[in-house]
N, CA, C and O atoms as a GROMACS GRO file, in nm:
protein
  248
    1PRO      N    1  -2.026   7.077 -11.302
    1PRO     CA    2  -2.105   6.935 -11.304
    1PRO      C    3  -2.026   6.841 -11.277
    1PRO      O    4  -2.063   6.777 -11.179
    2LEU      N    5  -1.863   6.778 -11.358
    2LEU     CA    6  -1.789   6.732 -11.299
    2LEU      C    7  -1.768   6.642 -11.187
    2LEU      O    8  -1.777   6.525 -11.151
    3ASN      N    9  -1.714   6.847 -11.124
    3ASN     CA   10  -1.653   6.862 -11.004
    3ASN      C   11  -1.843   6.736 -10.884
    3ASN      O   12  -1.828   6.624 -10.835
    4LEU      N   13  -1.942   6.797 -10.883
    4LEU     CA   14  -2.009   6.743 -10.882
    4LEU      C   15  -2.008   6.529 -10.822
    4LEU      O   16  -2.025   6.461 -10.720
    5VAL      N   17  -1.973   6.509 -10.977
    5VAL     CA   18  -2.001   6.370 -10.972
    5VAL      C   19  -1.855   6.299 -10.875
    5VAL      O   20  -1.844   6.207 -10.793
    6ARG      N   21  -1.754   6.404 -10.940
    6ARG     CA   22  -1.617   6.305 -10.809
    6ARG      C   23  -1.662   6.324 -10.691
    6ARG      O   24  -1.652   6.225 -10.619
    7LEU      N   25  -1.719   6.437 -10.634
    7LEU     CA   26  -1.718   6.467 -10.479
    7LEU      C   27  -1.858   6.358 -10.406
    7LEU      O   28  -1.891   6.340 -10.289
    8VAL      N   29  -1.903   6.312 -10.511
    8VAL     CA   30  -2.070   6.208 -10.494
    8VAL      C   31  -1.956   6.057 -10.514
    8VAL      O   32  -2.003   5.949 -10.479
    9ARG      N   33  -1.842   6.059 -10.557
    9ARG     CA   34  -1.793   5.914 -10.580
    9ARG      C   35  -1.659   5.938 -10.435
    9ARG      O   36  -1.594   5.845 -10.389
   10ALA      N   37  -1.650   6.044 -10.402
   10ALA     CA   38  -1.518   6.063 -10.290
   10ALA      C   39  -1.611   6.012 -10.142
   10ALA      O   40  -1.562   5.957 -10.043
   11ALA      N   41  -1.769   6.051 -10.165
   11ALA     CA   42  -1.828   6.060  -9.988
   11ALA      C   43  -1.823   5.894 -10.003
   11ALA      O   44  -1.784   5.844  -9.897
   12SER      N   45  -1.848   5.813 -10.087
   12SER     CA   46  -1.857   5.674 -10.060
   12SER      C   47  -1.733   5.556 -10.072
   12SER      O   48  -1.741   5.435 -10.052
   13THR      N   49  -1.611   5.644 -10.116
   13THR     CA   50  -1.497   5.550 -10.131
   13THR      C   51  -1.394   5.523 -10.026
   13THR      O   52  -1.304   5.439 -10.030
   14PHE      N   53  -1.429   5.623  -9.915
   14PHE     CA   54  -1.304   5.597  -9.765
   14PHE      C   55  -1.389   5.673  -9.658
   14PHE      O   56  -1.465   5.769  -9.671
   15GLU      N   57  -1.346   5.588  -9.530
   15GLU     CA   58  -1.409   5.634  -9.423
   15GLU      C   59  -1.355   5.769  -9.406
   15GLU      O   60  -1.250   5.827  -9.433
   16GLY      N   61  -1.494   5.803  -9.339
   16GLY     CA   62  -1.470   5.970  -9.287
   16GLY      C   63  -1.438   6.070  -9.399
   16GLY      O   64  -1.349   6.156  -9.391
   17ALA      N   65  -1.513   6.051  -9.495
   17ALA     CA   66  -1.537   6.124  -9.583
   17ALA      C   67  -1.604   6.237  -9.561
   17ALA      O   68  -1.580   6.326  -9.642
   18SER      N   69  -1.696   6.266  -9.462
   18SER     CA   70  -1.805   6.350  -9.452
   18SER      C   71  -1.713   6.474  -9.355
   18SER      O   72  -1.720   6.596  -9.368
   19ARG      N   73  -1.628   6.393  -9.256
   19ARG     CA   74  -1.514   6.487  -9.192
   19ARG      C   75  -1.428   6.562  -9.238
   19ARG      O   76  -1.410   6.674  -9.191
   20TYR      N   77  -1.342   6.501  -9.363
   20TYR     CA   78  -1.275   6.534  -9.462
   20TYR      C   79  -1.379   6.692  -9.498
   20TYR      O   80  -1.347   6.805  -9.460
   21ALA      N   81  -1.485   6.664  -9.566
   21ALA     CA   82  -1.564   6.768  -9.655
   21ALA      C   83  -1.594   6.885  -9.558
   21ALA      O   84  -1.619   7.001  -9.590
   22ALA      N   85  -1.588   6.834  -9.442
   22ALA     CA   86  -1.628   6.918  -9.373
   22ALA      C   87  -1.508   7.008  -9.295
   22ALA      O   88  -1.529   7.103  -9.219
   23TRP      N   89  -1.422   6.972  -9.322
   23TRP     CA   90  -1.296   7.046  -9.314
   23TRP      C   91  -1.273   7.109  -9.399
   23TRP      O   92  -1.260   7.231  -9.391
   24LYS      N   93  -1.261   7.037  -9.511
   24LYS     CA   94  -1.242   7.136  -9.678
   24LYS      C   95  -1.388   7.278  -9.645
   24LYS      O   96  -1.384   7.396  -9.679
   25ILE      N   97  -1.470   7.224  -9.589
   25ILE     CA   98  -1.569   7.381  -9.635
   25ILE      C   99  -1.559   7.488  -9.513
   25ILE      O  100  -1.603   7.603  -9.511
   26GLU      N  101  -1.485   7.413  -9.407
   26GLU     CA  102  -1.479   7.540  -9.303
   26GLU      C  103  -1.352   7.600  -9.356
   26GLU      O  104  -1.325   7.708  -9.304
   27ARG      N  105  -1.264   7.556  -9.450
   27ARG     CA  106  -1.092   7.588  -9.447
   27ARG      C  107  -1.155   7.696  -9.547
   27ARG      O  108  -1.127   7.812  -9.517
   28HIS      N  109  -1.216   7.683  -9.635
   28HIS     CA  110  -1.243   7.774  -9.752
   28HIS      C  111  -1.352   7.832  -9.757
   28HIS      O  112  -1.381   7.890  -9.862
   29THR      N  113  -1.436   7.831  -9.653
   29THR     CA  114  -1.562   7.923  -9.664
   29THR      C  115  -1.549   8.023  -9.516
   29THR      O  116  -1.593   8.136  -9.498
   30GLY      N  117  -1.470   7.933  -9.418
   30GLY     CA  118  -1.503   8.001  -9.272
   30GLY      C  119  -1.657   7.959  -9.192
   30GLY      O  120  -1.698   7.998  -9.083
   31VAL      N  121  -1.702   7.893  -9.262
   31VAL     CA  122  -1.799   7.838  -9.191
   31VAL      C  123  -1.810   7.683  -9.134
   31VAL      O  124  -1.826   7.590  -9.213
   32ALA      N  125  -1.799   7.661  -8.981
   32ALA     CA  126  -1.794   7.556  -8.947
   32ALA      C  127  -1.871   7.454  -8.996
   32ALA      O  128  -1.949   7.497  -9.080
   33VAL      N  129  -1.878   7.358  -8.981
   33VAL     CA  130  -2.016   7.246  -9.031
   33VAL      C  131  -1.994   7.146  -8.983
   33VAL      O  132  -1.900   7.076  -9.021
   34ALA      N  133  -2.120   7.094  -8.832
   34ALA     CA  134  -2.168   6.998  -8.742
   34ALA      C  135  -2.172   6.855  -8.832
   34ALA      O  136  -2.257   6.811  -8.909
   35ILE      N  137  -2.078   6.818  -8.800
   35ILE     CA  138  -2.149   6.653  -8.849
   35ILE      C  139  -2.213   6.555  -8.742
   35ILE      O  140  -2.152   6.516  -8.643
   36THR      N  141  -2.313   6.530  -8.768
   36THR     CA  142  -2.437   6.433  -8.698
   36THR      C  143  -2.366   6.298  -8.753
   36THR      O  144  -2.275   6.292  -8.836
   37PRO      N  145  -2.427   6.196  -8.689
   37PRO     CA  146  -2.410   6.062  -8.731
   37PRO      C  147  -2.473   6.051  -8.854
   37PRO      O  148  -2.410   6.017  -8.953
   38TRP      N  149  -2.641   6.087  -8.859
   38TRP     CA  150  -2.676   6.100  -8.984
   38TRP      C  151  -2.602   6.142  -9.114
   38TRP      O  152  -2.564   6.095  -9.221
   39ARG      N  153  -2.602   6.216  -9.069
   39ARG     CA  154  -2.473   6.258  -9.194
   39ARG      C  155  -2.320   6.210  -9.225
   39ARG      O  156  -2.272   6.220  -9.338
   40GLU      N  157  -2.260   6.165  -9.132
   40GLU     CA  158  -2.190   6.057  -9.119
   40GLU      C  159  -2.230   5.943  -9.224
   40GLU      O  160  -2.157   5.934  -9.322
   41LYS      N  161  -2.310   5.879  -9.217
   41LYS     CA  162  -2.396   5.779  -9.259
   41LYS      C  163  -2.434   5.830  -9.406
   41LYS      O  164  -2.400   5.786  -9.517
   42HIS      N  165  -2.505   5.923  -9.373
   42HIS     CA  166  -2.537   5.924  -9.517
   42HIS      C  167  -2.514   6.073  -9.611
   42HIS      O  168  -2.608   6.142  -9.652
   43PRO      N  169  -2.349   6.106  -9.636
   43PRO     CA  170  -2.319   6.206  -9.694
   43PRO      C  171  -2.418   6.281  -9.787
   43PRO      O  172  -2.452   6.399  -9.779
   44VAL      N  173  -2.474   6.151  -9.915
   44VAL     CA  174  -2.474   6.219 -10.040
   44VAL      C  175  -2.620   6.288  -9.997
   44VAL      O  176  -2.657   6.396 -10.044
   45LEU      N  177  -2.714   6.195  -9.883
   45LEU     CA  178  -2.824   6.305  -9.883
   45LEU      C  179  -2.826   6.420  -9.798
   45LEU      O  180  -2.930   6.484  -9.786
   46ALA      N  181  -2.716   6.457  -9.735
   46ALA     CA  182  -2.693   6.532  -9.626
   46ALA      C  183  -2.645   6.677  -9.693
   46ALA      O  184  -2.639   6.780  -9.626
   47ALA      N  185  -2.618   6.672  -9.811
   47ALA     CA  186  -2.490   6.745  -9.848
   47ALA      C  187  -2.608   6.897  -9.900
   47ALA      O  188  -2.587   7.012  -9.861
   48PRO      N  189  -2.713   6.862  -9.982
   48PRO     CA  190  -2.777   6.976 -10.014
   48PRO      C  191  -2.827   7.066  -9.879
   48PRO      O  192  -2.850   7.186  -9.864
   49GLY      N  193  -2.831   6.955  -9.793
   49GLY     CA  194  -2.881   7.067  -9.618
   49GLY      C  195  -2.748   7.144  -9.623
   49GLY      O  196  -2.741   7.265  -9.648
   50VAL      N  197  -2.644   7.062  -9.596
   50VAL     CA  198  -2.514   7.134  -9.533
   50VAL      C  199  -2.457   7.252  -9.668
   50VAL      O  200  -2.397   7.358  -9.650
   51LEU      N  201  -2.488   7.205  -9.768
   51LEU     CA  202  -2.481   7.320  -9.849
   51LEU      C  203  -2.572   7.467  -9.845
   51LEU      O  204  -2.534   7.583  -9.858
   52PHE      N  205  -2.672   7.425  -9.827
   52PHE     CA  206  -2.776   7.539  -9.762
   52PHE      C  207  -2.759   7.640  -9.698
   52PHE      O  208  -2.769   7.761  -9.718
   53SER      N  209  -2.726   7.559  -9.595
   53SER     CA  210  -2.673   7.603  -9.470
   53SER      C  211  -2.545   7.697  -9.467
   53SER      O  212  -2.527   7.796  -9.396
   54VAL      N  213  -2.490   7.660  -9.533
   54VAL     CA  214  -2.316   7.703  -9.559
   54VAL      C  215  -2.317   7.828  -9.637
   54VAL      O  216  -2.235   7.917  -9.614
   55TRP      N  217  -2.420   7.838  -9.740
   55TRP     CA  218  -2.464   7.952  -9.816
   55TRP      C  219  -2.545   8.030  -9.732
   55TRP      O  220  -2.538   8.151  -9.753
   56ARG      N  221  -2.626   7.990  -9.637
   56ARG     CA  222  -2.721   8.104  -9.557
   56ARG      C  223  -2.637   8.182  -9.478
   56ARG      O  224  -2.625   8.303  -9.465
   57ALA      N  225  -2.559   8.048  -9.410
   57ALA     CA  226  -2.463   8.146  -9.285
   57ALA      C  227  -2.323   8.268  -9.343
   57ALA      O  228  -2.267   8.350  -9.271
   58ARG      N  229  -2.298   8.244  -9.478
   58ARG     CA  230  -2.191   8.338  -9.576
   58ARG      C  231  -2.280   8.459  -9.604
   58ARG      O  232  -2.239   8.575  -9.604
   59ARG      N  233  -2.425   8.414  -9.632
   59ARG     CA  234  -2.511   8.512  -9.720
   59ARG      C  235  -2.536   8.649  -9.537
   59ARG      O  236  -2.559   8.770  -9.538
   60ASN      N  237  -2.518   8.561  -9.422
   60ASN     CA  238  -2.543   8.647  -9.300
   60ASN      C  239  -2.438   8.716  -9.264
   60ASN      O  240  -2.444   8.828  -9.214
   61ARG      N  241  -2.352   8.662  -9.283
   61ARG     CA  242  -2.232   8.704  -9.232
   61ARG      C  243  -2.183   8.832  -9.323
   61ARG      O  244  -2.135   8.930  -9.267
   62ALA      N  245  -2.198   8.828  -9.459
   62ALA     CA  246  -2.158   8.957  -9.535
   62ALA      C  247  -2.239   9.079  -9.534
   62ALA      O  248  -2.202   9.179  -9.596
   0.00000   0.00000   0.00000
């Protein structure tokens, strides 16, 4: 729970946070995340969809 709050704060703190988060997700899960202009502009709103797609991709790989 506290980690989620930290991620939300970090998403609006610096430029390029979406690209950084996508890199971290790919590094830890092996699933590449496409960053669209909308996801770049609204990282907090895009997060649930991204997390669902990562979850689904990992489930299909196993």
